[in-house]
C-alpha positions as CSV (number, residue, x, y, z in Angstrom):
1,M,30.5,-27.7,12.8
2,H,28.3,-24.7,11.7
3,A,26.5,-26.9,9.3
4,Q,25.7,-29.4,12.1
5,I,24.4,-26.6,14.3
6,F,22.3,-25.2,11.5
7,R,20.7,-28.6,10.7
8,A,20.1,-29.4,14.4
9,S,18.4,-26.0,15.0
10,L,16.4,-26.3,11.8
11,R,15.2,-29.8,12.8
12,R,14.3,-28.6,16.3
13,E,12.3,-25.6,14.9
14,W,10.5,-27.9,12.5
15,Q,9.4,-30.2,15.4
16,L,8.3,-27.1,17.4
17,L,6.2,-25.9,14.5
18,R,4.5,-29.3,14.0
19,R,3.1,-28.8,17.6
20,R,2.0,-25.2,17.0
21,P,-0.4,-25.0,14.1
22,W,-1.2,-21.3,14.6
23,D,2.5,-20.5,14.4
24,V,2.5,-22.3,11.0
25,A,-0.6,-20.4,10.0
26,M,1.0,-17.0,10.6
27,I,3.9,-17.8,8.2
28,S,1.9,-19.6,5.6
29,W,-1.8,-19.5,4.8
30,V,-2.7,-16.3,6.8
31,P,-0.3,-14.1,4.7
32,L,-1.6,-15.7,1.6
33,L,-5.2,-15.0,2.7
34,S,-4.3,-11.4,3.4
35,V,-2.8,-11.1,-0.1
36,A,-6.0,-12.6,-1.6
37,L,-8.2,-10.1,0.4
38,I,-6.2,-7.1,-0.9
39,W,-6.5,-8.4,-4.4
40,W,-10.3,-8.8,-3.9
41,I,-10.7,-5.3,-2.5
42,F,-8.8,-3.7,-5.5
43,S,-9.8,-6.2,-8.2
44,N,-12.0,-3.7,-10.0
45,G,-8.9,-1.6,-10.6
46,I,-10.6,1.8,-11.0
47,P,-13.4,3.1,-8.8
48,T,-16.5,3.8,-10.7
49,R,-20.1,5.0,-10.2
50,L,-19.4,6.8,-6.9
51,P,-22.7,8.1,-5.5
52,V,-23.3,11.8,-5.7
53,G,-26.4,14.0,-5.3
54,V,-27.7,17.0,-7.2
55,W,-29.4,20.1,-5.8
56,D,-31.1,21.4,-8.8
57,A,-32.7,24.8,-7.9
58,D,-33.2,25.8,-11.6
59,H,-35.3,22.8,-12.9
60,S,-34.6,23.8,-16.5
61,A,-33.9,21.8,-19.6
62,L,-30.2,22.9,-19.4
63,S,-29.9,21.9,-15.7
64,R,-31.4,18.5,-16.5
65,Q,-28.9,18.1,-19.4
66,L,-26.1,18.8,-17.0
67,V,-27.4,16.1,-14.6
68,R,-27.5,13.6,-17.5
69,F,-23.9,14.5,-18.4
70,L,-22.8,14.0,-14.8
71,D,-24.6,10.6,-14.6
72,A,-22.9,9.5,-17.9
73,T,-19.4,10.0,-16.6
74,P,-17.7,6.7,-15.6
75,G,-16.9,7.8,-12.0
76,L,-20.2,9.3,-11.0
77,Q,-23.7,8.0,-10.3
78,V,-26.4,10.5,-9.5
79,V,-28.3,8.7,-6.7
80,A,-30.2,11.5,-5.0
81,R,-31.8,14.9,-5.8
82,Y,-32.3,17.5,-3.1
83,D,-34.6,20.5,-2.8
84,D,-32.8,22.5,0.0
85,E,-29.6,22.9,1.9
86,W,-30.8,20.9,4.9
87,Q,-31.3,17.7,2.8
88,V,-27.8,18.2,1.4
89,E,-26.2,18.6,4.8
90,Q,-28.0,15.5,6.2
91,S,-27.0,13.4,3.3
92,M,-23.4,14.4,3.3
93,R,-23.1,14.0,7.1
94,A,-24.7,10.5,6.9
95,G,-22.2,9.5,4.2
96,R,-25.0,8.5,1.7
97,V,-23.2,10.5,-1.1
98,Y,-19.6,11.6,-1.5
99,G,-20.5,14.9,-3.2
100,V,-23.4,17.2,-4.2
101,V,-23.5,19.3,-7.3
102,E,-25.5,22.5,-6.7
103,I,-27.1,24.1,-9.8
104,P,-28.3,27.6,-8.8
105,R,-31.6,29.4,-9.7
106,E,-31.6,31.2,-13.1
107,F,-28.8,28.9,-14.3
108,A,-30.3,28.5,-17.8
109,R,-31.4,32.2,-18.0
110,D,-27.8,33.4,-17.2
111,V,-26.3,31.1,-19.8
112,K,-28.8,32.3,-22.5
113,R,-28.0,35.9,-21.7
114,G,-24.3,35.3,-22.1
115,H,-23.6,35.7,-18.4
116,A,-21.2,33.5,-16.5
117,A,-23.1,30.7,-14.6
118,Q,-21.6,28.9,-11.8
119,V,-22.1,25.3,-10.7
120,T,-20.9,24.4,-7.2
121,L,-19.5,21.0,-6.1
122,L,-19.7,20.2,-2.4
123,H,-17.5,17.2,-1.7
124,N,-15.9,15.4,1.2
125,A,-12.2,16.0,0.7
126,Q,-11.4,13.7,3.7
127,F,-11.8,10.8,1.2
128,S,-8.9,11.9,-1.1
129,S,-9.3,9.3,-3.8
130,H,-13.1,9.7,-4.0
131,S,-12.7,13.4,-4.0
132,G,-10.2,13.4,-6.8
133,I,-12.4,11.2,-9.0
134,I,-15.5,13.3,-8.4
135,Q,-13.7,16.6,-9.1
136,R,-12.3,15.2,-12.3
137,D,-15.6,13.9,-13.6
138,V,-17.6,17.0,-12.6
139,R,-15.0,19.2,-14.4
140,T,-15.4,17.0,-17.5
141,A,-19.2,17.1,-17.5
142,V,-19.4,20.9,-16.9
143,G,-16.6,21.5,-19.4
144,T,-18.3,19.4,-22.1
145,L,-21.6,21.2,-21.5
146,S,-20.0,24.6,-21.5
147,A,-18.0,23.9,-24.7
148,G,-21.2,22.7,-26.4
149,I,-23.1,25.8,-25.4
150,E,-20.2,28.1,-26.7
151,I,-20.0,26.2,-30.0
152,V,-23.7,26.3,-30.6
153,A,-23.8,30.0,-29.8
154,R,-20.9,30.8,-32.2
155,N,-22.4,28.7,-34.9
156,K,-25.8,30.5,-34.6
157,R,-23.9,33.8,-35.0
158,G,-22.6,32.5,-38.4
159,E,-19.3,31.2,-37.4
160,P,-18.3,28.0,-39.1
161,L,-18.6,24.9,-36.8
162,R,-14.9,24.1,-37.1
163,A,-13.8,27.6,-36.2
164,A,-16.3,27.6,-33.3
165,R,-14.8,24.4,-31.9
166,L,-11.3,25.9,-32.1
167,A,-12.5,29.2,-30.5
168,A,-14.3,27.3,-27.7
169,E,-11.0,25.7,-26.6
170,P,-8.1,27.6,-28.2
171,I,-5.5,25.9,-25.9
172,R,-5.5,22.3,-25.0
173,A,-3.5,20.5,-22.4
174,S,-2.2,17.1,-23.4
175,L,-1.7,14.9,-20.3
176,A,0.4,11.8,-20.8
177,N,0.5,9.3,-17.9
178,L,3.8,7.6,-18.4
179,F,3.4,5.0,-15.7
180,N,0.2,3.2,-14.7
181,P,-1.6,5.0,-17.5
182,S,-5.0,3.5,-16.6
183,L,-4.8,4.9,-13.0
184,D,-5.4,1.4,-11.8
185,Y,-5.7,1.3,-8.0
186,L,-4.6,-2.3,-7.8
187,Q,-1.3,-1.4,-9.4
188,F,-0.5,1.7,-7.3
189,L,-2.2,1.0,-4.0
190,G,-3.0,-2.7,-3.8
191,M,0.5,-3.7,-5.0
192,A,2.0,-1.5,-2.3
193,L,-0.2,-2.8,0.5
194,I,0.8,-6.5,-0.2
195,P,4.5,-6.1,0.7
196,A,3.5,-3.8,3.6
197,L,1.5,-6.7,5.1
198,L,4.3,-9.2,4.4
199,H,6.7,-6.8,6.2
200,I,4.5,-7.0,9.3
201,F,4.2,-10.8,9.2
202,A,8.0,-11.2,8.7
203,M,9.2,-9.0,11.5
204,A,6.5,-10.5,13.9
205,A,7.8,-14.0,12.9
206,G,11.4,-13.1,13.7
207,A,10.4,-11.5,17.1
208,W,8.1,-14.5,17.9
209,S,10.6,-17.2,17.0
210,V,13.4,-15.8,19.3
211,G,11.1,-14.2,21.8
212,T,9.3,-17.4,22.7
213,E,12.6,-19.1,23.5
214,L,13.3,-16.4,26.1
215,R,9.7,-16.2,27.3
216,D,9.4,-20.0,27.8
217,A,13.0,-20.2,29.2
218,T,13.9,-22.8,26.5
219,I,16.9,-21.0,25.2
220,G,19.1,-23.3,27.2
221,E,17.5,-26.4,25.7
222,W,17.8,-24.8,22.2
223,R,21.5,-24.1,22.8
224,N,22.1,-27.7,24.1
225,T,20.1,-29.3,21.3
226,A,21.6,-27.2,18.5
227,M,25.2,-27.0,19.7
228,Q,25.4,-30.5,21.1
229,G,27.8,-29.5,23.9
230,Q,30.0,-27.4,21.7
231,E,30.3,-24.5,24.2
232,R,32.6,-22.4,22.0
233,A,30.2,-22.4,19.1
234,S,28.2,-19.2,18.5
235,F,24.5,-18.8,18.1
236,F,24.8,-17.5,14.6
237,A,24.4,-20.9,12.8
238,A,21.7,-21.9,15.3
239,L,19.8,-18.6,14.6
240,L,20.1,-19.2,10.9
241,G,18.6,-22.6,11.2
242,K,15.8,-21.3,13.4
243,L,14.8,-18.5,11.1
244,S,15.1,-20.4,7.9
245,I,11.6,-21.9,8.1
246,P,9.8,-18.6,8.5
247,F,11.9,-17.0,5.8
248,I,11.3,-19.8,3.3
249,S,7.6,-20.0,4.1
250,L,7.0,-16.2,4.0
251,S,9.1,-15.9,0.8
252,A,7.1,-18.6,-0.8
253,A,3.8,-16.9,0.3
254,G,5.0,-13.5,-0.8
255,V,6.4,-14.5,-4.2
256,S,3.4,-16.7,-5.1
257,G,0.9,-14.1,-3.9
258,L,2.6,-11.3,-5.8
259,L,2.8,-13.4,-9.0
260,A,-0.9,-14.4,-8.6
261,V,-2.0,-10.8,-8.3
262,I,0.1,-9.7,-11.3
263,I,-1.3,-12.5,-13.4
264,A,-4.9,-12.1,-12.2
265,G,-4.7,-8.3,-12.6
266,G,-3.4,-8.6,-16.2
267,M,-0.3,-6.6,-15.3
268,H,2.7,-6.5,-17.6
269,P,5.9,-5.6,-15.6
270,A,7.8,-2.9,-17.4
271,G,11.1,-3.9,-15.8
272,S,12.6,-7.0,-14.2
273,L,10.1,-9.1,-12.3
274,V,12.8,-11.4,-11.1
275,F,14.7,-8.5,-9.6
276,T,11.6,-7.3,-7.8
277,L,11.0,-10.8,-6.3
278,L,14.6,-11.0,-5.1
279,A,14.2,-7.6,-3.5
280,L,11.0,-8.8,-1.8
281,M,12.8,-11.8,-0.4
282,A,15.7,-9.5,0.8
283,M,13.2,-7.2,2.6
284,L,11.5,-10.2,4.2
285,A,14.9,-11.6,5.4
286,L,15.8,-8.1,6.8
287,S,12.4,-7.9,8.6
288,I,12.8,-11.3,10.2
289,A,16.3,-10.5,11.3
290,L,15.1,-7.1,12.7
291,G,12.4,-8.8,14.8
292,A,14.9,-11.4,16.0
293,V,17.5,-8.8,17.1
294,V,14.9,-6.8,19.0
295,A,13.7,-9.9,20.8
296,A,17.2,-10.9,21.6
297,V,18.3,-7.5,22.9
298,T,15.2,-6.8,24.9
299,R,14.8,-10.4,26.1
300,S,11.0,-9.7,26.2
301,L,8.6,-11.1,23.7
302,R,6.0,-8.4,24.6
303,T,8.5,-5.6,24.0
304,A,9.7,-7.1,20.8
305,L,6.1,-7.4,19.4
306,S,5.4,-3.8,20.5
307,V,8.5,-2.6,18.6
308,T,7.4,-4.7,15.6
309,G,4.1,-2.8,15.6
310,I,5.8,0.6,16.0
311,V,8.2,-0.2,13.0
312,T,5.9,-2.0,10.6
313,A,2.4,-0.6,11.2
314,P,3.2,3.0,9.9
315,A,5.7,1.8,7.3
316,F,3.2,2.3,4.5
317,A,2.3,5.8,5.6
318,F,6.0,6.7,5.5
319,S,6.8,4.9,2.2
320,G,5.9,7.8,0.0
321,A,3.1,5.9,-1.7
322,A,0.3,8.0,-0.1
323,F,2.2,11.2,0.8
324,P,5.3,12.5,-1.1
325,L,8.5,11.8,0.8
326,S,9.9,15.2,-0.4
327,A,7.0,17.0,1.3
328,M,7.7,15.3,4.7
329,P,9.5,17.2,7.5
330,A,13.2,16.3,7.7
331,R,12.8,14.0,10.8
332,A,9.9,12.2,9.2
333,R,11.9,11.8,6.0
334,L,14.8,10.4,8.1
335,W,12.5,7.9,9.8
336,A,11.0,6.9,6.4
337,D,14.5,6.4,4.9
338,S,15.4,4.1,7.9
339,L,12.6,1.7,7.1
340,P,13.3,-1.2,4.8
341,F,9.8,-1.1,3.3
342,T,10.4,2.4,1.9
343,H,13.4,1.2,-0.1
344,Y,11.7,-2.0,-1.3
345,L,8.6,-0.2,-2.5
346,R,10.8,2.2,-4.5
347,V,12.4,-0.9,-6.2
348,Q,9.0,-2.4,-6.9
349,I,7.6,0.7,-8.5
350,E,10.8,1.2,-10.5
351,Q,10.8,-2.3,-11.8
352,L,7.1,-3.2,-12.1
353,Q,5.7,0.1,-13.4
354,M,8.5,2.4,-14.5
355,G,10.9,0.0,-16.2
356,A,13.8,1.9,-14.7
357,P,17.4,0.9,-15.5
358,M,18.7,-1.8,-13.1
359,R,21.4,0.5,-11.7
360,Y,18.8,2.6,-10.0
361,S,17.4,-0.3,-8.0
362,L,20.6,-2.3,-7.5
363,P,21.8,-0.5,-4.3
364,A,18.8,-1.7,-2.3
365,L,19.5,-5.3,-3.3
366,V,23.1,-4.9,-2.1
367,W,22.6,-3.2,1.3
368,M,19.5,-5.1,2.5
369,P,21.3,-8.5,2.7
370,A,24.3,-6.7,4.2
371,V,22.2,-5.2,6.9
372,T,20.4,-8.5,7.4
373,L,23.8,-10.2,8.1
374,A,24.8,-7.5,10.6
375,L,21.4,-7.8,12.4
376,L,21.8,-11.6,12.6
377,L,25.3,-11.2,14.0
378,A,24.0,-8.8,16.6
379,A,21.2,-11.1,17.5
380,A,23.5,-14.0,17.9
381,C,25.8,-12.0,20.2
382,A,22.8,-10.9,22.3
383,L,21.5,-14.5,22.5
384,A,24.9,-15.8,23.6
385,K,24.9,-13.3,26.4
386,A,21.3,-14.1,27.3
387,A,22.1,-17.8,27.4
388,Q,24.7,-17.2,30.1
389,Q,22.2,-15.3,32.3
390,P,19.3,-17.7,33.2
391,D,17.9,-15.1,35.6
392,S,16.8,-13.0,32.6
393,W,14.8,-15.8,31.1
394,G,11.0,-16.1,31.4
395,A,10.3,-12.3,31.0
396,R,7.0,-11.6,29.2
């Protein structure tokens, strides 16, 4: 009996989608297009040649050498030179440069006299990624110039070149990036944004599929068509049949999109790619079920889509990818832990980048299907109740 209801509901949903091309688009080529756009944005991997300016008040050979060093770093491009503070302020406020390096007067004279000279970096810390790259490369350029000056000075005083090099930098820090060693933005940011977008599409699809039946007051027709007069049958099998198409379509779009980005980006997953794809499908199923249960309980498509926006839109911000989860307030951390995207993203990072043992990621792949099943049962109960109350149909 359940198999018949499932097939009848699936057939009816297929016929509905054939008459609604934009509904098909939202679960097929639009998600794929979104994935392609994200890959395009982050396809360069590492930001390079960020525009910066120089305010050289010294106009010496040493200051010009520092400017050449700055321009030679991979992350910076000196695009403007300024003569006063007003020009610097106008350029920064207009967003023409992300930072300005100020070289003070008497810069070369102070260095030659053995006094400490200071170079100031003015940068817009609002753009965190830009700011980090600029700070790193300015430190590299200034450190290289400073070490060269110290080595030359010691060598002129008769110190052997090797000893001078050691004295210039007696302690060195060895920084080892264990995961994502190339600091590729496609891997750490682009790959996190792709499932975040799919999460939005999936929950919206679940809310839309169920919500339109209530808004258009066709839930009775759906019940009669799928259940074929079997009054005692539950909505569970009918709901499964209805949501199967968006699940299959979004899973195909998500899996193919993620694989395409991994191949195009030249990534080599450190852990299990299959496990990651299964987790992605589990998150999509949970998202669809969540949208469906919200629509069934509220009996309002408008409310269901609003809740979808509240849950999915800030999911990336609460995922820990941009801001550490451990640094969030307790209530924000609780909200983050309640979102399925947070747990999926952890699995993706563990498997694609860290090569973590499977036991660390396995719990998410167990509880996500369990929660999906519970949500579908709750949605089926809510729909069964709604089907008996025609007065509640038709709400926007």
